[in-house]
matplotlib code that plots the C-alpha trace (Angstrom):
import matplotlib.pyplot as plt

x = [-0.4, -0.8, 2.8, 2.4, -0.5, -1.4, -3.2, -4.6, -5.1, -6.7, -6.4, -9.9, -10.9, -12.1, -8.7, -7.0, -9.3, -8.2, -4.6, -5.0, -6.6, -3.8, -1.2, -3.0, -3.1, 0.6, 1.6, -0.3, 1.2, 4.6, 3.8, 4.8, 2.7, 2.8, 0.9, -0.4, -1.8, -3.0, -3.4, -6.0, -7.9, -10.5, -7.9, -6.1, -9.4, -10.1, -6.6, -7.1, -10.1, -8.3, -5.2, -6.9, -4.5, -1.4, -1.3, 2.4, 1.6, -1.2, 0.7, 3.5, 0.9, -0.8, 2.5, 3.7, 0.4, 0.5, 4.1, 3.1, 0.2, 2.3, 5.1, 2.5, 1.1, 4.6, 5.4, 2.3, 3.2, 6.8, 5.6, 3.6, 6.7, 5.4, 7.7, 6.1, 7.0, 5.0, 4.3, 2.6, 1.0, -0.3, -3.1, -4.9, -6.0, -8.2, -9.9, -8.4, -9.4, -7.2, -4.2, -4.9, -5.3, -2.1, -0.2, -1.6, -0.5, 3.0, 4.1, 2.6, 0.2, -1.3, -4.1, -5.6, -7.0, -9.0, -11.5, -15.0, -17.7, -20.4, -22.6, -26.0, -28.9, -28.7, -25.3, -23.7, -25.4, -24.1, -20.6, -20.0, -18.0, -14.3, -14.2, -16.8, -14.9, -11.6, -13.4, -14.7, -11.5, -8.8, -6.5, -6.1, -8.4, -9.7, -10.5, -13.0, -13.0, -16.0, -16.0, -17.2, -21.0, -20.7, -18.7, -20.8, -23.0, -26.5, -29.4, -31.6, -35.4, -37.0, -37.4, -34.8, -31.7, -28.8, -26.8, -23.5, -20.4, -17.3, -13.9, -15.3, -16.9, -20.7, -21.9, -25.4, -26.7]
y = [-15.8, -12.8, -12.2, -8.4, -7.6, -4.0, -3.5, 0.0, 0.6, 3.3, 2.1, 0.8, -2.7, -3.5, -2.6, -4.8, -7.7, -6.9, -7.0, -10.4, -11.8, -10.4, -12.0, -15.4, -15.1, -14.0, -17.0, -19.3, -17.8, -16.9, -13.3, -10.0, -7.1, -3.4, -1.8, 1.7, 4.6, 7.9, 11.3, 13.2, 16.4, 14.9, 13.5, 16.9, 18.7, 16.4, 17.0, 20.8, 20.4, 18.2, 20.5, 23.8, 26.5, 24.4, 24.8, 23.7, 20.3, 19.2, 17.5, 16.3, 14.6, 13.0, 11.7, 10.4, 8.5, 7.2, 5.9, 4.2, 2.5, 1.4, 0.1, -2.0, -3.5, -4.4, -5.9, -8.0, -9.3, -10.0, -11.9, -14.1, -14.6, -12.5, -9.9, -6.5, -2.9, 0.3, 3.5, 6.7, 8.9, 12.4, 13.3, 16.6, 16.8, 13.8, 11.0, 8.1, 5.8, 7.8, 7.2, 3.5, 3.1, 5.1, 2.9, -0.3, 0.8, 2.2, -0.6, -2.7, -4.8, -8.2, -7.8, -5.3, -6.5, -4.3, -4.6, -3.2, -2.2, -3.5, -0.4, -0.3, 2.1, 5.7, 5.1, 4.1, 7.0, 9.5, 8.0, 6.7, 3.6, 3.8, 0.1, 0.2, 3.0, 1.1, -2.0, -0.1, 1.8, -0.7, -1.9, -5.3, -7.7, -6.6, -8.8, -7.1, -8.6, -8.1, -8.6, -11.9, -12.1, -11.9, -8.7, -7.1, -4.3, -5.4, -4.2, -1.6, -2.0, -0.1, 3.6, 3.8, 5.9, 6.9, 10.0, 10.6, 12.7, 10.6, 12.3, 15.0, 12.7, 12.4, 8.8, 7.8, 4.4]
z = [-19.0, -16.8, -16.0, -15.4, -13.1, -12.4, -9.0, -8.4, -4.6, -2.6, 1.0, 1.2, 2.3, -1.2, -2.7, -0.1, -1.4, -4.9, -3.9, -2.2, -5.3, -7.5, -5.2, -5.4, -9.2, -9.5, -7.4, -9.7, -12.9, -11.7, -12.4, -10.8, -9.6, -10.1, -7.2, -8.2, -6.3, -7.8, -6.2, -8.1, -7.8, -5.4, -3.0, -3.1, -2.3, 0.6, 1.9, 1.6, 3.9, 6.4, 6.5, 6.4, 7.6, 6.6, 2.8, 2.5, 4.0, 1.7, -1.0, 1.3, 3.5, 0.5, -0.8, 2.5, 3.0, -0.5, -0.1, 3.2, 1.5, -1.5, 0.8, 2.8, -0.4, -1.7, 1.7, 1.7, -1.8, -0.7, 2.4, 0.0, -2.2, -5.1, -6.6, -6.6, -7.3, -6.7, -8.5, -7.4, -10.0, -9.6, -11.9, -11.8, -15.5, -15.6, -13.7, -11.8, -14.7, -17.0, -14.7, -14.5, -18.3, -18.9, -16.5, -17.9, -21.4, -20.5, -18.2, -20.1, -18.0, -19.0, -16.5, -14.1, -10.8, -8.6, -5.8, -6.3, -3.9, -6.2, -5.6, -7.2, -7.6, -6.3, -4.6, -7.9, -9.7, -7.2, -6.5, -10.0, -10.6, -11.2, -11.6, -14.4, -16.1, -15.9, -17.2, -20.2, -21.1, -20.2, -23.0, -21.2, -19.4, -16.0, -13.0, -10.6, -7.2, -4.9, -1.1, 0.2, 0.6, 4.4, 4.1, 1.4, 2.4, 3.3, 1.2, 2.9, 2.8, -0.1, 0.5, 3.3, 2.4, 4.6, 3.8, 5.6, 5.2, 5.6, 5.5, 3.3, 0.7, 0.4, 0.9, 0.0, 0.9]

ax = plt.figure().add_subplot(projection="3d")
ax.plot(x, y, z, "-o")
ax.set_aspect("equal")
plt.show()
């Protein structure tokens, strides 16, 4: 049961929550983790904005940060006594969901565990839901892990919307 657990991470708090749940599950089942990160066209575009004027460093910086993120995740699993390996995928011809589904198929995973923001309404419509897409397309069961209730975003009163630009990505609340 769930010996090969794929854990897509992106450096967010919610992906860290998914990783912790995957570690707990792997400890219970005696399984191992494959922690995955993907660089896609959106992350590349954001890096282009952040490193304007230094075009040769865009991909190098993205890869270095991705490898740090993956090493931290593997280290976290190792500290808990769970075997883990990591993989970095670069995907510019599709969405993140395609990279996750391809990895789950080729590895092959028994389960995918990922954190989710649990967005609703306009925010979900504008930002989309990678978690929902993975859930619909995955060839194996998917465990979606939401933040604890006290850490979950608070609902805004009806009619109140917040729009902000965080690291080049539009965020609507």
